[in-house]
N, C-alpha and C positions, 0 to 999 in steps of 0.2 A: 686637595682631595677633601671631600666632605665626609666626615665621620658621622654615621647615624647615631642619634642619642637613644633611640628606642625603635620600636616597630609600629606599624599602623594600628595594630590592635591596642597597644598601650596608649597611643594618642586618642583613639576613639573612647576608651574607658575614662581617661582623664577628662576629656571634653564632656562626656555624658555625666560625670560627677558635678559639673558646673551648671547643669540644666536648671533654668528658672532662677539663676543667681546673677547678681550684678558682676560684670567683668570689665577689665580694662583691656582694650584691643590695641595692639600696635602692628601696623602694616608697613612693610618695606616695599615701596613702589618702584625702587630702582633709581639710579642717578641722584643719589643723596636726597631722595624725597621720602619722608616718613609721615604716616598719618596715624594719629592717636585719638581715640574716643572711648567713651564709656557707654555701656548699654547692658541689656539683659539678654542672656543666652536663651533664645526663644524656641529653637527647634534643633533636634538631633536626628539626622537621617543616615541611611547606610553609606552614602557617598559624600555628604556635606553636612554642615551645620549653619544655622543662621543666628545672627545677633540683631536685636532691635535697639537702635541707638536711642539715647536719652534726648538728644537734640532732634526735634521734629523737622528741622530744615536741613538735615544731613542729606547730602546728595551722593555719597559714596556707595561702594559695594558692601552689602551686609551678609552675603553668604560665602563661605570659605570651605575648601576641601581639606581633609585631614592631611593630605600630602603637603599643603602649604604650611601647616603647622610643623610637620616633620622636617621640612627643608629649612625652616627658620624664617620664612618671609612673613609669617603671621604669628604673633605671640599673644596668648591669652593669659591674663592673671586675674584671679578672683579678688574682689574688693573686700 
């Protein structure tokens, strides 16, 4: 059973505090695949947030929902 660490409102507030800051993003893609990159949190919207990667050749997804953070499949740490 997954125990919730907080609620969506707390996650939105935490992510909004990182706006326009450099962050480390860790994404669990499943089947033992983990993607890590650094970038700038560029946008905070009601349903999702976006991260602008530092690497211009990055081909992965850069927008995530707050539910992904709440579930633990996406982790954001300020630099």
